[in-house]
C-alpha positions, 0 to 999 in steps of 0.5 A: 666429469664422471661422464668423461671418465666412463667414456675413457673406460669404453673400449673400441671394437678392436679393443673388444676383440683383443680382450676377447682373444685374451679371454680365450687364451686365459681359458686355454691356460686353464684347460692345460693347467687342468691337464697338468693337475690330472697328470699330477694325480696320476703321479701321486699313485706311485709316490709313498703316503708321505710324499708332498705334492704341490700344484702351482695354479694360474698366476695373475698375469691375465689380471695385470694385463687387464689392468694395464689395458685399462690404464692405457685406455685412460691414457689415450682418452686423456691424450686425445682430449689434450691433443684436441685442446692444443689443436683449438689453441693453435688454431685460436692463436691465428685467428685472434692475433688482431684481437691480442693487439687491440687488447694490448691497448685496453685495461688488463687485469685491473677490469677483473679486479687486479692481480688478485682477480677479486671481481672473478672470485666475487662473481663466482661467489654470487653467480657460479661459473655462468656469472664468471663467463658473463664478466669475461665477455663483458671485459672482452678477456683474452684466453690467456687472462681467462686461464690465469683468472680461472687458476687463481680462483681454483686456488681459492676453492682448492681447500673448500671444494676440490672438485670445483677446483679441478673443474676450473683447472680443466677449463684453464688448461683448455683455454691455455694448454701448456704443460705447467697448467696440465701438471697443475690440473692433474694434481687438482684432479688427484686431490678431487679423487679422480686418480684415473684421469690425474695419472693419465694427465701426468703421463701426458706431460713432457719429460722436462716439466719440473716438479717440487719435492712436495709434488714428487710425493704426490705424483708417487702416491698417485701412481701407487694408488692408481695401480691398486685401482686399475688392478682392483677393477681388472680383478672384478672384470675378470672374476679371477679371484673366485676362479682361482679359489675354486681351482685351489679348492678342487685341487686341495680336495682331490689331493685329500681323496688321493692321499686317503686312497694311498693310505687305504692301499698302503694298509691293505698292503701291510695287512697282506704282509701280516697274513703271509707271515702268519700263513708261513709260520702256521706252515712251519708249525704244521711241519714241526707237528708232522715231525713230532708225530713220526717221533711219537709213532717211533716211540709207540713200538718201545712203549708196546714192549715196556707196558701194555697199558699204554696201548690205550694211552697211545690211541688216545694220543693218536686220536687227538694228533688226528683232531689237531691235524684236521684243525691244522688242515682247516686253518690252512683251508682258512688261510687259503680263503684269506688268500683268495679274499686278498686276491679279490681286494687286490682286483678291487685296488686294480679297479681303483686305479683304472677308475683313477685313470678315467677321472679326467673324462669324468670331470669333463662329463658333467656336474652329475659325474662328480656326484656319481664318483664321490658316491662310488668311493663311499660305497667302495670305502664301506665295502673295504672296511667291512672286508677288513673287519671280516678279515681281522676277525677271522684271522684273529679267531683262527690264529687264536684257535691254533695257537691254543691247539698247538699250546695244548699239544706241546703241554700234553707232549711235555707231560708225558715226556717229563711228567712235569705240568706245562709252562703255558696255559692253553685255556687262554692265550696270554703270553707275555712275550712271543714264542720267537722271543722266548726262543731268542732268550733261551739262546742267549742264556745258553750261549752266554755264561751269564752271572746275573739276570735282571728282569723289569716286568715279570710274566712267562718271560720269568718262567722261561728264563728260570727253567733255562737256568734249572736245566743249565744248573742240572748239566753243569752242577760244578758251576756256581748257578746264576742269580735272577731278579725279576721286578713287578709293580702290580700285585695281581701279576706278582702273585700270579708269577710267584704262584706259576714258578711254585707250580713248576718247582722253579721258586729256587731259580727265581727271586720276584720283587714287587716294586711299585712304580715311583718318580725317577729323575734323569740328569735333565731333570725330566721325571719318569715312573718307574720300579722302586728297585734301587735298593735292590740294585745297590745290594746286588752291585755290592755282591757282584764282582767286577768280572761278572757278565750280566743279562737285562731284560726290559719288558716293562713298565707297559706303554700306557704308563707314558712316553719313554717309559722304559728309558730308566732301566739302563740309567739305573743299571749303568749307575750301580753296575759300572765297568762291567759286561752288560747285555740289554734285551728289550722287547716291542722294538716294533714300536716308535717309542721303544726305538727312541728309548734305544737311541737315548741309551746309545747316546747315554752310553757314548757320554759315559765313555763306554763302548756299545753295539746294537743288534735289531732282531727281526721277530714278530714284534721285533726286539733289540740287543745292546752289548755294552763292554767296559773300557779296557775290554772294548780297547782289546 
């Protein structure tokens, strides 16, 4: 039986040629899809880093074709064998017609043990199939009766020996090849585990052969198992799973490398933009220094007439100015060098893009080329990292040096102009806010008649606000001075800010409050660590009229405190200063956490029924201003 299965799966030369052609077509399909893969990789270079790419690999239609081919071959083999049995049976009907007439006058099944064919079953039990054939020959049994006896014998062995029952059913069909015997043979072969032959024999049956419900269920299970059997065998022959897995792995690695390369290019582009912005800022500072130099030279004439002793001091200032100009020139020279290095990086980027376009040729060269490409990527990545670190150190050091010199120059100039100590310490650059934000903060205070200023997170910004309020009070003594309260949670920074204000004579224009962090619970039950300032805010609310304008500066707590650390600021202000005109200024808007806090604030304002307008300020670290107006004012 197993030899018959092997013969049914052996392809003739013509079918082998067809299989060879299908394999060639599959190889061509693989080649075309590799070309599509290369085109997708090239297209990735034009996509943003967040874009996702999906590459559809080869489907399993080739495997299904092989499975169908194997099933068809098994069907053809079964059909040929059954056709040969039918031809033998038809020829035997003509030659044995005289035997049939003679057998009609002889005892029939009685010689074989009656309708139960007990003698046949006993002969098989004693001597196997050979003893049964001897009994048939002795009794001169015709083919139809032999087929019937073999069927009864197979039915008795069906539960004990399914393979023997299937062999006897095959002999019965060969003796009398009728459709009902072929159906019974297919079911016995299914029970014996020969699924491929059983399915082939079922396919050879005529369409009008009846089936019981239990037989139909067996036939359906047989068809499903046979499909899985041929599909698994086709997968083994075509080695499809391994090749598809290898191609998917190769595509995944290629996409990962491309994504990493895009990220590096995006980082370089962002770094280039930052350097260009810093270069523009340095140039503007240089021009401003030149203008101030001209003002100093004009002031020199007046100082010569007033006091001869100032001549020596003037020479010293001129020497300092010359040194500062040299340092600015040196910084510009460094910026030019950085620009040249950036051009080199862009050239390397072009080389990387050219290298990417030649990936297809490298893939078809040999396996050694892949190793060379990986080594080249590794070396270039190391070089880019070294260049980036070098650029970071150079730009950081030069920017810090220029900042210190400009800060020192401004401090000296302010001292000689007003006799006051400088607000900024040039010994180390530690501004809590950038100067562009400080300028915008002064502009807000000058252009808006604020009655109350509240600051969360003290520092240099506290000094800037106090100085601005002092100058406004000096110009407009008839107006009631604005009150200024600033909260800080750390004792060292609290003492440092208080000392700085006293040093500058601004302690009467600002009140610094030490407010350690404590848990504040929002309406949704979430807790945030924030300044313990509710008692102070409540007292201020009672003393502040409903028509007052309030400025709230949010520069704390630090981001390390937790997610949305600055969110409680506005809910606390709205709870104590409802129906008042409030402007909220938040620093560090360049960070995603601050952007989310701003959107949470707008949602809270909308839920309270008030109107608000948000203005984004494009500064060094960005800032946002939210203008909140009472309902009546907003309606007008």
